[in-house]
C-alpha positions in Angstrom: -11.2 1.9 7.5 -14.2 -0.2 7.6 -16.4 -0.1 4.5 -20.1 -0.8 4.7 -22.9 -1.1 2.3 -22.4 0.4 -1.2 -18.9 1.6 -0.6 -17.8 -2.0 0.1 -19.6 -3.2 -3.1 -18.0 -0.4 -5.2 -14.5 -1.2 -3.8 -14.9 -4.9 -4.7 -16.3 -4.0 -8.1 -13.5 -1.6 -8.9 -10.9 -4.1 -7.8 -12.4 -6.9 -10.0 -12.7 -4.6 -13.0 -9.1 -3.4 -12.6 -7.8 -6.9 -12.2 -9.7 -8.1 -15.3 -8.7 -5.1 -17.5 -5.0 -5.3 -16.5 -4.9 -9.0 -17.2 -2.3 -9.7 -20.0 -4.7 -11.2 -22.6 -6.9 -8.1 -22.4 -3.9 -5.8 -22.7 -2.7 -7.6 -25.9 -5.8 -6.2 -27.6 -4.2 -2.8 -27.5 -0.7 -4.0 -28.6 -0.7 -2.3 -32.0 1.9 -0.6 -34.0 -0.1 2.7 -33.8 1.2 5.7 -31.8 -0.6 8.4 -29.9 1.6 11.5 -29.3 4.7 9.3 -30.0 3.7 6.6 -27.5 2.5 3.1 -28.3 -1.3 2.7 -27.8 -0.7 -0.1 -25.2 1.2 2.3 -22.9 -1.4 5.1 -23.3 -4.2 2.7 -22.5 -2.4 1.0 -19.6 -1.3 4.2 -17.8 -4.6 6.0 -18.6 -6.6 3.2 -17.0 -4.2 3.1 -14.1 -4.7 6.9 -13.6 -8.5 6.4 -13.7 -8.4 3.6 -11.1 -6.3 5.9 -8.8 -8.8 8.7 -9.3 -11.7 6.3 -8.6 -10.1 5.0 -5.4 -9.5 8.6 -4.2 -13.1 9.5 -4.9 -14.5 6.5 -3.3 -12.3 6.8 -0.2 -13.4 10.4 0.6 -15.2 10.6 3.9 -18.3 12.7 4.3 -18.7 15.3 7.0 -20.7 12.9 9.2 -18.2 10.0 9.0 -17.0 8.2 12.1 -13.3 8.6 13.1 -11.1 5.9 11.8 -10.0 4.8 15.3 -10.5 5.8 18.9 -7.2 7.7 19.4 -8.8 11.1 18.8 -11.4 10.3 21.4 -8.8 9.2 24.0 -6.6 12.2 23.3 -9.5 14.6 23.7 -10.5 13.0 27.0 -6.9 13.4 28.4 -6.6 17.0 27.2 -9.8 17.9 29.0 -8.5 16.6 32.3 -5.9 19.4 32.7 
């Protein structure tokens, strides 16, 4: 899928922020002997941020109703179906 304009900028920004946050020196900030619901804080922060990134990618990858098709196979198939 080709991204243009703001979507491309947001995709790059999300990638850079995720890469920076998941970098080991940043993660060691949360390496404490404190537990949340019986889990270490580092695990909760790591998997919580990972889930937020997945949700953000899903939200940013949604196509609007006026979006172009991803490829031309639908157009080609529709042309051939109309020839019958």
